C-alpha positions as a Python dict, from the first residue, in 0.01 Angstrom:
ca = {
    (1, 'M'): (0, 0, 0),
    (2, 'S'): (-370, -74, 113),
    (3, 'D'): (-349, -451, 8),
    (4, 'L'): (-16, -512, 162),
    (5, 'G'): (-135, -407, 495),
    (6, 'A'): (-534, -517, 494),
    (7, 'D'): (-491, -863, 615),
    (8, 'L'): (-319, -755, 901),
    (9, 'P'): (-519, -797, 1256),
    (10, 'A'): (-526, -475, 1478),
    (11, 'S'): (-293, -646, 1719),
    (12, 'R'): (-18, -699, 1500),
    (13, 'P'): (87, -315, 1492),
    (14, 'F'): (479, -402, 1475),
    (15, 'E'): (435, -578, 1139),
    (16, 'R'): (264, -296, 978),
    (17, 'E'): (517, -81, 1107),
    (18, 'V'): (805, -280, 941),
    (19, 'R'): (585, -310, 577),
    (20, 'V'): (498, 82, 583),
    (21, 'F'): (883, 134, 653),
    (22, 'V'): (1019, -78, 342),
    (23, 'V'): (758, 23, 111),
    (24, 'G'): (861, 414, 212),
    (25, 'G'): (1206, 369, 190),
    (26, 'L'): (1160, 206, -190),
    (27, 'L'): (977, 486, -257),
    (28, 'F'): (1245, 723, -116),
    (29, 'L'): (1541, 482, -343),
    (30, 'L'): (1304, 529, -667),
    (31, 'F'): (1316, 908, -576),
    (32, 'L'): (1673, 910, -527),
    (33, 'A'): (1731, 730, -848),
    (34, 'G'): (1543, 977, -1047),
    (35, 'L'): (1687, 1231, -894),
    (36, 'S'): (2058, 1091, -972),
    (37, 'L'): (1947, 1025, -1321),
    (38, 'V'): (1819, 1387, -1435),
    (39, 'A'): (2128, 1538, -1255),
    (40, 'F'): (2383, 1334, -1466),
    (41, 'R'): (2152, 1411, -1761),
    (42, 'N'): (2175, 1770, -1721),
    (43, 'A'): (2564, 1729, -1624),
    (44, 'T'): (2619, 1545, -1941),
    (45, 'E'): (2433, 1827, -2156),
    (46, 'W'): (2630, 2092, -1944),
    (47, 'A'): (2978, 1948, -2026),
    (48, 'V'): (2874, 1904, -2407),
    (49, 'A'): (2755, 2246, -2404),
    (50, 'E'): (3101, 2384, -2244),
    (51, 'N'): (3337, 2128, -2480),
    (52, 'A'): (3112, 2330, -2779),
    (53, 'R'): (3229, 2635, -2672),
    (54, 'R'): (3554, 2543, -2580),
    (55, 'R'): (3622, 2370, -2963),
    (56, 'Q'): (3471, 2653, -3088),
    (57, 'G'): (3712, 2897, -2916),
    (58, 'E'): (3982, 2684, -3020),
    (59, 'A'): (3890, 2637, -3405),
    (60, 'A'): (3874, 3057, -3388),
    (61, 'L'): (4236, 3084, -3224),
    (62, 'V'): (4377, 2883, -3503),
    (63, 'A'): (4188, 3080, -3798),
    (64, 'L'): (4328, 3414, -3588),
    (65, 'R'): (4693, 3259, -3671),
    (66, 'L'): (4609, 3182, -4034),
    (67, 'A'): (4450, 3558, -4066),
    (68, 'G'): (4804, 3724, -3932),
    (69, 'S'): (5032, 3463, -4188),
    (70, 'G'): (4931, 3639, -4520),
    (71, 'A'): (4887, 3334, -4670),
    (72, 'A'): (4669, 3082, -4482),
    (73, 'E'): (4641, 2817, -4726),
    (74, 'R'): (4999, 2764, -4692),
    (75, 'W'): (5036, 2785, -4339),
    (76, 'L'): (4767, 2539, -4272),
    (77, 'A'): (4923, 2221, -4488),
    (78, 'E'): (5289, 2385, -4423),
    (79, 'D'): (5313, 2576, -4118),
    (80, 'G'): (5499, 2351, -3826),
    (81, 'E'): (5410, 2618, -3547),
    (82, 'T'): (5015, 2579, -3656),
    (83, 'A'): (5099, 2169, -3730),
    (84, 'S'): (5204, 2193, -3324),
    (85, 'L'): (4898, 2389, -3239),
    (86, 'L'): (4649, 2178, -3390),
    (87, 'L'): (4798, 1855, -3288),
    (88, 'S'): (4811, 1994, -2912),
    (89, 'L'): (4417, 2045, -2974),
    (90, 'G'): (4370, 1720, -3038),
    (91, 'A'): (4254, 1795, -3402),
    (92, 'R'): (4197, 1473, -3632),
    (93, 'Q'): (4067, 1699, -3958),
    (94, 'A'): (4166, 2093, -4065),
    (95, 'A'): (4046, 2252, -4414),
    (96, 'L'): (3975, 2568, -4582),
    (97, 'F'): (3714, 2620, -4788),
    (98, 'D'): (3625, 2863, -5006),
    (99, 'V'): (3275, 3073, -4954),
    (100, 'E'): (3095, 2851, -5225),
    (101, 'G'): (3213, 2518, -4993),
    (102, 'R'): (3478, 2405, -5243),
    (103, 'R'): (3816, 2295, -5016),
    (104, 'L'): (4139, 2474, -5065),
    (105, 'A'): (4381, 2357, -4838),
    (106, 'A'): (4353, 2067, -4585),
    (107, 'A'): (4655, 1979, -4277),
    (108, 'S'): (4762, 1633, -4432),
    (109, 'Y'): (4940, 1555, -4152),
    (110, 'L'): (4659, 1503, -3896),
    (111, 'P'): (4509, 1142, -3883),
    (112, 'D'): (4179, 1167, -4058),
    (113, 'A'): (4284, 1417, -4305),
    (114, 'D'): (4212, 1135, -4598),
    (115, 'L'): (3848, 1148, -4437),
    (116, 'L'): (3737, 1522, -4508),
    (117, 'P'): (3499, 1626, -4746),
    (118, 'E'): (3553, 1766, -5072),
    (119, 'R'): (3306, 2033, -5056),
    (120, 'L'): (3107, 2171, -4767),
    (121, 'D'): (2756, 2153, -4715),
    (122, 'A'): (2531, 2521, -4687),
    (123, 'A'): (2433, 2408, -4361),
    (124, 'D'): (2758, 2408, -4247),
    (125, 'R'): (2847, 2688, -4361),
    (126, 'P'): (2819, 3011, -4090),
    (127, 'A'): (2736, 3378, -4172),
    (128, 'P'): (3077, 3618, -4116),
    (129, 'G'): (3122, 3623, -3753),
    (130, 'R'): (2941, 3305, -3678),
    (131, 'A'): (3064, 2946, -3632),
    (132, 'V'): (2915, 2585, -3695),
    (133, 'V'): (2906, 2333, -3414),
    (134, 'R'): (2811, 1982, -3453),
    (135, 'E'): (2861, 1646, -3301),
    (136, 'A'): (2960, 1343, -3562),
    (137, 'L'): (2955, 1080, -3341),
    (138, 'D'): (2891, 776, -3593),
    (139, 'E'): (3238, 831, -3731),
    (140, 'P'): (3525, 539, -3704),
    (141, 'T'): (3648, 841, -3472),
    (142, 'P'): (3363, 1010, -3253),
    (143, 'L'): (3449, 1389, -3383),
    (144, 'V'): (3329, 1753, -3288),
    (145, 'V'): (3303, 1978, -3593),
    (146, 'V'): (3335, 2288, -3591),
    (147, 'V'): (3318, 2542, -3875),
    (148, 'V'): (3421, 2941, -3834),
    (149, 'S'): (3455, 3240, -4082),
    (150, 'A'): (3815, 3218, -4245),
    (151, 'P'): (4093, 3463, -4255),
    (152, 'G'): (3904, 3787, -4404),
    (153, 'G'): (3616, 3641, -4481),
    (154, 'A'): (3688, 3496, -4818),
    (155, 'G'): (3562, 3148, -4707),
    (156, 'H'): (3540, 2945, -4379),
    (157, 'L'): (3802, 2716, -4139),
    (158, 'R'): (3651, 2322, -4090),
    (159, 'V'): (3814, 2174, -3772),
    (160, 'A'): (3736, 1842, -3643),
    (161, 'F'): (3806, 1736, -3284),
    (162, 'D'): (3829, 1426, -3133),
    (163, 'A'): (3539, 1350, -2941),
    (164, 'T'): (3588, 1003, -2768),
    (165, 'A'): (3535, 1097, -2449),
    (166, 'L'): (3204, 1276, -2574),
    (167, 'S'): (3081, 977, -2737),
    (168, 'A'): (3132, 765, -2411),
    (169, 'A'): (2927, 1053, -2177),
    (170, 'R'): (2655, 1050, -2475),
    (171, 'R'): (2629, 628, -2448),
    (172, 'T'): (2656, 649, -2077),
    (173, 'E'): (2397, 856, -2043),
    (174, 'A'): (2182, 648, -2289),
    (175, 'V'): (2229, 307, -2076),
    (176, 'L'): (2175, 514, -1792),
    (177, 'S'): (1823, 625, -1908),
    (178, 'T'): (1736, 259, -1964),
    (179, 'V'): (1884, 82, -1649),
    (180, 'V'): (1801, 308, -1384),
    (181, 'P'): (1424, 277, -1447),
    (182, 'A'): (1463, -91, -1526),
    (183, 'A'): (1666, -137, -1206),
    (184, 'A'): (1382, 52, -1005),
    (185, 'L'): (1096, -139, -1133),
    (186, 'A'): (1278, -454, -1072),
    (187, 'L'): (1393, -369, -750),
    (188, 'V'): (1002, -303, -635),
    (189, 'L'): (890, -590, -761),
    (190, 'L'): (1140, -808, -604),
    (191, 'A'): (1057, -603, -274),
    (192, 'L'): (680, -640, -312),
    (193, 'L'): (702, -992, -405),
    (194, 'F'): (892, -1122, -91),
    (195, 'L'): (786, -867, 149),
    (196, 'R'): (583, -1160, 299),
    (197, 'R'): (873, -1361, 302),
    (198, 'L'): (1078, -1117, 493),
    (199, 'M'): (805, -1091, 790),
    (200, 'R'): (883, -1434, 878),
    (201, 'P'): (1182, -1445, 1094),
    (202, 'I'): (1016, -1158, 1247),
    (203, 'D'): (721, -1356, 1370),
    (204, 'A'): (972, -1681, 1433),
    (205, 'L'): (1139, -1415, 1676),
    (206, 'T'): (805, -1329, 1834),
    (207, 'Q'): (747, -1644, 1902),
    (208, 'T'): (1074, -1758, 2065),
    (209, 'A'): (1053, -1494, 2317),
    (210, 'R'): (709, -1601, 2447),
    (211, 'G'): (841, -1945, 2481),
    (212, 'A'): (1163, -1805, 2637),
    (213, 'G'): (951, -1595, 2850),
    (214, 'G'): (894, -1935, 3104),
    (215, 'L'): (1263, -1989, 3080),
    (216, 'V'): (1351, -1681, 3322),
    (217, 'G'): (1265, -1578, 3620),
    (218, 'G'): (1174, -1202, 3728),
    (219, 'E'): (850, -1027, 3675),
    (220, 'P'): (610, -1071, 3434),
    (221, 'A'): (658, -921, 3044),
    (222, 'P'): (449, -598, 2989),
    (223, 'R'): (132, -589, 2791),
    (224, 'G'): (110, -377, 2486),
    (225, 'D'): (297, -452, 2120),
    (226, 'E'): (480, -783, 2104),
    (227, 'A'): (773, -612, 1990),
    (228, 'D'): (805, -477, 2316),
    (229, 'R'): (735, -777, 2485),
    (230, 'A'): (980, -1006, 2293),
    (231, 'V'): (1226, -723, 2419),
    (232, 'A'): (1153, -717, 2761),
    (233, 'T'): (1165, -1109, 2742),
    (234, 'F'): (1512, -1101, 2588),
    (235, 'A'): (1678, -870, 2811),
    (236, 'R'): (1544, -1119, 3099),
    (237, 'T'): (1737, -1376, 2953),
    (238, 'V'): (2049, -1224, 2887),
    (239, 'E'): (2075, -1116, 3214),
    (240, 'E'): (2017, -1431, 3368),
    (241, 'L'): (2269, -1597, 3101),
    (242, 'R'): (2483, -1326, 3267),
    (243, 'R'): (2489, -1457, 3601),
    (244, 'R'): (2531, -1738, 3485),
    (245, 'T'): (2810, -1701, 3272),
    (246, 'A'): (3006, -1511, 3572),
    (247, 'E'): (2988, -1825, 3807),
    (248, 'L'): (3155, -2012, 3512),
    (249, 'E'): (3384, -1768, 3434),
    (250, 'D'): (3474, -1784, 3819),
    (251, 'L'): (3509, -2149, 3854),
    (252, 'R'): (3693, -2115, 3485),
    (253, 'R'): (3979, -1840, 3681),
    (254, 'R'): (4040, -2095, 3957),
    (255, 'E'): (4114, -2396, 3703),
    (256, 'K'): (4320, -2171, 3530),
    (257, 'E'): (4572, -1978, 3787),
    (258, 'R'): (4661, -2361, 3851),
    (259, 'A'): (4777, -2367, 3505),
    (260, 'D'): (4938, -2051, 3475),
    (261, 'A'): (5273, -2114, 3647),
    (262, 'L'): (5360, -2415, 3454),
    (263, 'A'): (5251, -2235, 3140),
    (264, 'V'): (5461, -1911, 3224),
    (265, 'T'): (5747, -2075, 3313),
    (266, 'A'): (5756, -2328, 3037),
    (267, 'A'): (5703, -2071, 2804),
    (268, 'T'): (5995, -1835, 2927),
    (269, 'L'): (6221, -2131, 2875),
    (270, 'V'): (6099, -2212, 2530),
    (271, 'R'): (6117, -1769, 2382),
    (272, 'S'): (6448, -1703, 2663),
    (273, 'H'): (6643, -2027, 2555),
    (274, 'P'): (6936, -1876, 2294),
    (275, 'G'): (6949, -2201, 2099),
    (276, 'G'): (6719, -2403, 1931),
    (277, 'L'): (6412, -2545, 2145),
    (278, 'L'): (6145, -2798, 2024),
    (279, 'V'): (5861, -2930, 2245),
    (280, 'V'): (5711, -3272, 2184),
    (281, 'D'): (5426, -3382, 2388),
    (282, 'A'): (5349, -3792, 2480),
    (283, 'T'): (5155, -3859, 2132),
    (284, 'L'): (5459, -3717, 1947),
    (285, 'R'): (5293, -3391, 1844),
    (286, 'L'): (5483, -3070, 1821),
    (287, 'T'): (5385, -2818, 2046),
    (288, 'E'): (5601, -2549, 2080),
    (289, 'A'): (5919, -2412, 1892),
    (290, 'N'): (6124, -2097, 1952),
    (291, 'R'): (6227, -1886, 1690),
    (292, 'P'): (6571, -2027, 1662),
    (293, 'A'): (6463, -2375, 1605),
    (294, 'L'): (6202, -2222, 1330),
    (295, 'A'): (6447, -2075, 1104),
    (296, 'A'): (6730, -2326, 1185),
    (297, 'L'): (6477, -2603, 1042),
    (298, 'D'): (6330, -2355, 778),
    (299, 'L'): (5980, -2453, 942),
    (300, 'S'): (5668, -2165, 991),
    (301, 'R'): (5490, -2175, 1299),
    (302, 'D'): (5180, -2368, 1072),
    (303, 'A'): (5403, -2663, 1155),
    (304, 'L'): (5250, -2651, 1515),
    (305, 'G'): (5011, -2899, 1651),
    (306, 'Q'): (5096, -3137, 1371),
    (307, 'G'): (5263, -3451, 1445),
    (308, 'A'): (5649, -3479, 1516),
    (309, 'R'): (5706, -3759, 1274),
    (310, 'D'): (5549, -3541, 959),
    (311, 'V'): (5713, -3249, 1035),
    (312, 'L'): (6038, -3368, 1106),
    (313, 'A'): (6036, -3646, 822),
    (314, 'A'): (6304, -3408, 608),
    (315, 'W'): (6556, -3475, 874),
    (316, 'P'): (6581, -3859, 954),
    (317, 'P'): (6880, -3804, 1229),
    (318, 'L'): (6611, -3541, 1417),
    (319, 'R'): (6292, -3713, 1392),
    (320, 'A'): (6486, -4091, 1498),
    (321, 'A'): (6617, -3895, 1785),
    (322, 'V'): (6292, -3787, 1889),
    (323, 'E'): (6137, -4116, 1877),
    (324, 'S'): (6445, -4248, 2070),
    (325, 'A'): (6349, -3988, 2349),
    (326, 'A'): (6062, -4069, 2348),
    (327, 'Q'): (6105, -4425, 2416),
    (328, 'G'): (6310, -4313, 2744),
    (329, 'T'): (6652, -4283, 2520),
    (330, 'P'): (6850, -3998, 2523),
    (331, 'T'): (7034, -3834, 2236),
    (332, 'L'): (7323, -3600, 2304),
    (333, 'A'): (7531, -3384, 2120),
    (334, 'A'): (7512, -3536, 1810),
    (335, 'E'): (7602, -3350, 1459),
    (336, 'F'): (7373, -3399, 1122),
    (337, 'A'): (7368, -3230, 828),
    (338, 'S'): (7041, -3197, 655),
    (339, 'G'): (7197, -3089, 301),
    (340, 'E'): (6862, -2887, 160),
    (341, 'A'): (6614, -2892, 366),
    (342, 'T'): (6831, -2650, 568),
    (343, 'G'): (7031, -2463, 324),
    (344, 'G'): (7329, -2691, 399),
    (345, 'R'): (7355, -2640, 757),
    (346, 'L'): (7561, -2833, 1047),
    (347, 'L'): (7310, -2878, 1370),
    (348, 'A'): (7376, -3056, 1712),
    (349, 'L'): (7121, -3198, 1889),
    (350, 'T'): (7002, -3287, 2194),
    (351, 'A'): (6663, -3479, 2278),
    (352, 'V'): (6564, -3571, 2660),
    (353, 'P'): (6276, -3733, 2769),
    (354, 'V'): (6072, -3531, 3007),
    (355, 'A'): (5808, -3738, 3276),
    (356, 'D'): (5691, -3614, 3555),
    (357, 'A'): (5727, -3725, 3977),
    (358, 'A'): (5534, -4061, 3909),
    (359, 'G'): (5771, -4154, 3617),
    (360, 'R'): (5500, -4118, 3332),
    (361, 'R'): (5639, -3959, 3037),
    (362, 'L'): (5473, -3636, 2942),
    (363, 'G'): (5665, -3565, 2636),
    (364, 'V'): (6042, -3443, 2475),
    (365, 'L'): (6275, -3155, 2469),
    (366, 'V'): (6474, -3141, 2194),
    (367, 'F'): (6791, -2865, 2140),
    (368, 'L'): (6942, -2740, 1843),
    (369, 'E'): (7265, -2563, 1845),
    (370, 'D'): (7360, -2401, 1475),
    (371, 'R'): (7746, -2522, 1407),
    (372, 'T'): (7732, -2422, 1036),
    (373, 'A'): (7901, -2074, 1102),
    (374, 'T'): (8144, -2256, 1328),
    (375, 'K'): (8270, -2480, 1077),
    (376, 'R'): (8227, -2237, 771),
    (377, 'L'): (8505, -2023, 955),
    (378, 'E'): (8685, -2302, 1027),
    (379, 'R'): (8714, -2397, 716),
    (380, 'E'): (8768, -2075, 578),
    (381, 'L'): (9027, -1968, 799),
    (382, 'S'): (9209, -2341, 708),
    (383, 'A'): (9190, -2248, 300),
    (384, 'R'): (9315, -1835, 353),
    (385, 'R'): (9666, -2047, 556),
    (386, 'E'): (9684, -2306, 283),
    (387, 'L'): (9633, -2064, 38),
    (388, 'A'): (9883, -1830, 115),
    (389, 'A'): (10165, -2063, 199),
    (390, 'L'): (10101, -2184, -142),
    (391, 'G'): (10068, -1900, -286),
    (392, 'E'): (10396, -1798, -163),
    (393, 'M'): (10572, -2156, -288),
    (394, 'S'): (10410, -2126, -597),
    (395, 'A'): (10572, -1780, -688),
    (396, 'G'): (10907, -1923, -618),
    (397, 'I'): (10863, -2234, -788),
    (398, 'A'): (10772, -2026, -1099),
    (399, 'H'): (11094, -1870, -1054),
    (400, 'E'): (11255, -2159, -1064),
    (401, 'F'): (11064, -2247, -1402),
    (402, 'R'): (11145, -1937, -1569),
    (403, 'N'): (11498, -2017, -1489),
    (404, 'A'): (11475, -2415, -1633),
    (405, 'T'): (11269, -2224, -1938),
    (406, 'A'): (11585, -2040, -1993),
    (407, 'T'): (11808, -2314, -1999),
    (408, 'I'): (11562, -2525, -2230),
    (409, 'L'): (11584, -2244, -2431),
    (410, 'G'): (11966, -2221, -2425),
    (411, 'F'): (11966, -2582, -2562),
    (412, 'V'): (11753, -2500, -2819),
    (413, 'R'): (12019, -2271, -2979),
    (414, 'L'): (12300, -2532, -2925),
    (415, 'A'): (12064, -2782, -3110),
    (416, 'A'): (12058, -2551, -3374),
    (417, 'S'): (12403, -2535, -3468),
    (418, 'A'): (12360, -2928, -3482),
    (419, 'E'): (12539, -3127, -3819),
    (420, 'S'): (12224, -3314, -3868),
    (421, 'P'): (11928, -3149, -3993),
    (422, 'E'): (11714, -3455, -3905),
    (423, 'A'): (11829, -3429, -3578),
    (424, 'R'): (11860, -3049, -3526),
    (425, 'A'): (11505, -3042, -3627),
    (426, 'R'): (11344, -3324, -3427),
    (427, 'H'): (11582, -3199, -3068),
    (428, 'L'): (11424, -2807, -3131),
    (429, 'S'): (11130, -2996, -3156),
    (430, 'A'): (11088, -3160, -2804),
    (431, 'I'): (11283, -2878, -2674),
    (432, 'R'): (11051, -2593, -2782),
    (433, 'R'): (10720, -2860, -2700),
    (434, 'E'): (10927, -2885, -2323),
    (435, 'A'): (10962, -2513, -2275),
    (436, 'E'): (10608, -2393, -2385),
    (437, 'H'): (10483, -2663, -2135),
    (438, 'V'): (10691, -2555, -1868),
    (439, 'A'): (10633, -2162, -1920),
    (440, 'R'): (10241, -2226, -1912),
    (441, 'I'): (10307, -2386, -1570),
    (442, 'T'): (10464, -2066, -1501),
    (443, 'G'): (10162, -1847, -1618),
    (444, 'D'): (9939, -2124, -1445),
    (445, 'F'): (10151, -2042, -1140),
    (446, 'L'): (10190, -1676, -1126),
    (447, 'L'): (9808, -1609, -1161),
    (448, 'F'): (9692, -1817, -858),
    (449, 'A'): (10025, -1661, -640),
    (450, 'R'): (9982, -1336, -680),
    (451, 'P'): (9633, -1077, -725),
    (452, 'E'): (9511, -1072, -1065),
    (453, 'R'): (9411, -734, -1164),
    (454, 'V'): (8968, -803, -1305),
    (455, 'E'): (8864, -586, -1617),
    (456, 'R'): (8530, -604, -1539),
    (457, 'A'): (8249, -590, -1818),
    (458, 'E'): (7959, -725, -1939),
    (459, 'T'): (8065, -1033, -2086),
    (460, 'D'): (7904, -1204, -2377),
    (461, 'L'): (7914, -1621, -2204),
    (462, 'D'): (7763, -1756, -2515),
    (463, 'A'): (8025, -1678, -2742),
    (464, 'L'): (8269, -1790, -2446),
    (465, 'V'): (8122, -2081, -2427),
    (466, 'A'): (8129, -2195, -2791),
    (467, 'E'): (8471, -2088, -2828),
    (468, 'A'): (8578, -2314, -2532),
    (469, 'V'): (8387, -2615, -2661),
    (470, 'R'): (8505, -2569, -3042),
    (471, 'D'): (8870, -2575, -2934),
    (472, 'E'): (8804, -2889, -2734),
    (473, 'R'): (8645, -3046, -3024),
    (474, 'V'): (8969, -2992, -3216),
    (475, 'V'): (9166, -3158, -2912),
    (476, 'L'): (8995, -3415, -2849),
    (477, 'P'): (8804, -3560, -3157),
    (478, 'G'): (8691, -3886, -2969),
    (479, 'V'): (8479, -3704, -2714),
    (480, 'T'): (8121, -3526, -2807),
    (481, 'V'): (8050, -3220, -2650),
    (482, 'E'): (7681, -3057, -2612),
    (483, 'V'): (7532, -2749, -2567),
    (484, 'E'): (7200, -2677, -2408),
    (485, 'G'): (7054, -2369, -2285),
    (486, 'A'): (7103, -2033, -2254),
    (487, 'F'): (7415, -1853, -2068),
    (488, 'G'): (7363, -1437, -2163),
    (489, 'T'): (7589, -1206, -2041),
    (490, 'A'): (7798, -1201, -1663),
    (491, 'W'): (7983, -960, -1521),
    (492, 'G'): (8356, -1068, -1531),
    (493, 'D'): (8675, -1022, -1690),
    (494, 'A'): (8623, -1167, -2062),
    (495, 'A'): (9010, -1316, -2086),
    (496, 'L'): (8950, -1484, -1711),
    (497, 'L'): (8621, -1649, -1757),
    (498, 'R'): (8709, -1800, -2112),
    (499, 'R'): (9038, -1985, -1907),
    (500, 'A'): (8779, -2080, -1652),
    (501, 'L'): (8518, -2226, -1945),
    (502, 'V'): (8850, -2381, -2140),
    (503, 'N'): (8946, -2567, -1818),
    (504, 'L'): (8633, -2714, -1746),
    (505, 'V'): (8520, -2848, -2028),
    (506, 'R'): (8887, -2956, -2096),
    (507, 'N'): (8872, -3160, -1749),
    (508, 'A'): (8526, -3270, -1826),
    (509, 'A'): (8637, -3417, -2190),
    (510, 'E'): (9002, -3569, -2011),
    (511, 'A'): (8776, -3746, -1768),
    (512, 'A'): (8548, -3897, -1957),
    (513, 'S'): (8786, -4009, -2232),
    (514, 'G'): (9002, -4134, -2007),
    (515, 'G'): (8753, -4303, -1786),
    (516, 'G'): (8554, -4478, -2128),
    (517, 'G'): (8315, -4190, -2165),
    (518, 'T'): (8232, -3994, -2477),
    (519, 'R'): (8006, -3729, -2362),
    (520, 'V'): (8043, -3397, -2210),
    (521, 'L'): (7715, -3210, -2149),
    (522, 'V'): (7775, -2780, -2107),
    (523, 'S'): (7424, -2603, -2001),
    (524, 'G'): (7309, -2278, -1873),
    (525, 'E'): (7087, -2174, -1645),
    (526, 'R'): (6987, -1778, -1557),
    (527, 'G'): (6884, -1737, -1206),
    (528, 'E'): (6761, -1347, -1107),
    (529, 'D'): (7124, -1279, -956),
    (530, 'A'): (7336, -1496, -1088),
    (531, 'V'): (7431, -1724, -1430),
    (532, 'R'): (7506, -2152, -1367),
    (533, 'V'): (7722, -2321, -1628),
    (534, 'R'): (7696, -2674, -1572),
    (535, 'V'): (7958, -2881, -1706),
    (536, 'E'): (7886, -3240, -1690),
    (537, 'D'): (8049, -3570, -1795),
    (538, 'D'): (8002, -3946, -1864),
    (539, 'G'): (8316, -4021, -1706),
    (540, 'P'): (8396, -4227, -1394),
    (541, 'G'): (8294, -3906, -1156),
    (542, 'I'): (8488, -3775, -848),
    (543, 'A'): (8509, -3990, -493),
    (544, 'E'): (8328, -3838, -263),
    (545, 'A'): (8654, -3823, 13),
    (546, 'E'): (8813, -3638, -263),
    (547, 'A'): (8527, -3400, -367),
    (548, 'E'): (8671, -3106, -103),
    (549, 'K'): (9020, -3145, -247),
    (550, 'V'): (9013, -3110, -633),
    (551, 'F'): (9018, -2693, -624),
    (552, 'V'): (9307, -2709, -383),
    (553, 'P'): (9618, -2646, -577),
    (554, 'F'): (9871, -2932, -667),
    (555, 'F'): (9644, -3203, -599),
    (556, 'S'): (9550, -3426, -955),
    (557, 'T'): (9367, -3737, -975),
    (558, 'K'): (9469, -3772, -1340),
    (559, 'E'): (9806, -3945, -1437),
    (560, 'G'): (10085, -3603, -1532),
    (561, 'G'): (9808, -3339, -1412),
    (562, 'T'): (9922, -3065, -1255),
    (563, 'G'): (9655, -2943, -1017),
    (564, 'L'): (9605, -2641, -1117),
    (565, 'G'): (9318, -2601, -1352),
    (566, 'L'): (9066, -2633, -1115),
    (567, 'A'): (9246, -2429, -853),
    (568, 'L'): (9266, -2161, -1122),
    (569, 'V'): (8882, -2184, -1170),
    (570, 'A'): (8815, -2174, -840),
    (571, 'K'): (9016, -1829, -786),
    (572, 'I'): (8887, -1691, -1110),
    (573, 'A'): (8496, -1768, -976),
    (574, 'T'): (8649, -1565, -650),
    (575, 'L'): (8789, -1279, -787),
    (576, 'H'): (8429, -1223, -958),
    (577, 'G'): (8229, -1296, -646),
    (578, 'G'): (8106, -1600, -792),
    (579, 'T'): (8155, -1970, -677),
    (580, 'V'): (8250, -2289, -837),
    (581, 'S'): (8104, -2706, -719),
    (582, 'V'): (8151, -3015, -777),
    (583, 'E'): (7879, -3259, -753),
    (584, 'R'): (7808, -3615, -938),
    (585, 'S'): (7568, -3568, -1285),
    (586, 'P'): (7201, -3692, -1254),
    (587, 'A'): (7226, -3724, -1563),
    (588, 'L'): (7555, -3901, -1718),
    (589, 'G'): (7630, -4056, -1421),
    (590, 'G'): (7994, -3917, -1410),
    (591, 'A'): (8153, -3513, -1230),
    (592, 'R'): (7949, -3243, -1271),
    (593, 'F'): (8073, -2825, -1188),
    (594, 'V'): (7868, -2536, -1163),
    (595, 'L'): (8018, -2250, -1215),
    (596, 'A'): (7807, -1966, -1068),
    (597, 'L'): (7842, -1596, -1189),
    (598, 'P'): (7671, -1214, -1116),
    (599, 'V'): (7467, -1149, -1408),
    (600, 'A'): (7551, -763, -1326),
    (601, 'A'): (7734, -514, -1137),
    (602, 'P'): (7788, -564, -818),
}
């Protein structure tokens, strides 16, 4: 310490005090480190001693149990309660030895029984009534070995307990015994090397205080310690800055009051507007948006302050309306559907330019109204009305079809009495095919017209898809049906789901075959809540105008089709809490039907 302060002039007591404080702090830290190390080592030794006493007591407990058995060797090797006791105590080895150290019996069910010695060293054989405890931390599994007198004094009981925690404590003690002194020494060396460098900022601060003394008014700084003079100078500087800041704050407040009225009005308008509202400035930056607008466009408040052209790039109609309004042309109540950008929402927008009294354009106001729910309710109401009417009609038609089936079957009986066997067989075959066709249509009508009882269970979709594909390969061998992906299980009625899959695959195969195609692809994708089965073909596809009608009963684009196959698929999906949709296949170019089903019980 004398070397550190030898070159300090008498007029620099503050720096000498800093050096004394730093060195004193280092010495105190060294004292704390040494004290902590000693305390840790003492605690470790105490824990080791306590562990040895506890293990000795546990070994004595085992010996006492064996003494009460009357057959110590057999009880140690075979008794279930003794085994449970040893395992609960964490024993790794246990064996009985005679007075000369030969092993008599061992607990073979313990983990390290195969490592037991055949003989017990003389040093490990305690006198009657005493015990030997030693550590074996170099073993593959660290052990604490306890040897006590065997029951009746006829030998010794040796029990080895798991000492992994004890071994870790010993290793930690050894590491800390080296690391703590080394770290303390390194800290002292670093402090001695950089103490002079650490004083440079203090010197710079003192010099700055000297220079600032002439920039502020007031009384001169007091004489004495340089630290006192620096503090006084900085106090006067802060007071001067406070006075000048108050003057600037007063000017700013007056300017702010003039702008607050307009800002409050604009903010209130944006927040309280029930619909979506966007504010775009004259440079086409999005400056404000209320919560309904952010939700409708799936934006976050991070978009504020960015260019409106970039933020609204996913909604071309909205972007075009903003650009037109910025040029002075408003857009009033225009509807647009933005597809995936807003989750399939239908929005109505009004974009009007904003100008001041002089006619200078200030920006654009955009009002948004979400009409998705209204349109959806209209479609659902229309679909329900149509399904109700068609249900009644299909029930009546099914009744008529059943009557027709009975008539056809009557003709079958009449044809059976024909004289020519060939004619009779030909007529019977034709009538039977017609009857089966009518019966199938009748079943479809009834399934669609009346509520169906769904027997829900965990259903293997992989097996159902395989069956549907196998059947279709037999019916239309000219069409290649491929399967990709994993389908897993879904929660539903296996019979109804099989019917839906058969209808989808057959519809795709017939579309491919009739439209000049040769390929059908069935793929699966599992999500967190639903499994999606995609069936696509390379046929002509479905026109956009007809896409909304394909699931309507009795609507068919195929010659001779009944218009019930896809309608039944839609009803089965609805009964299972799922959905079915149609779109153009990006891979094959034809139609792609997507059946979504829940993966678990709702």
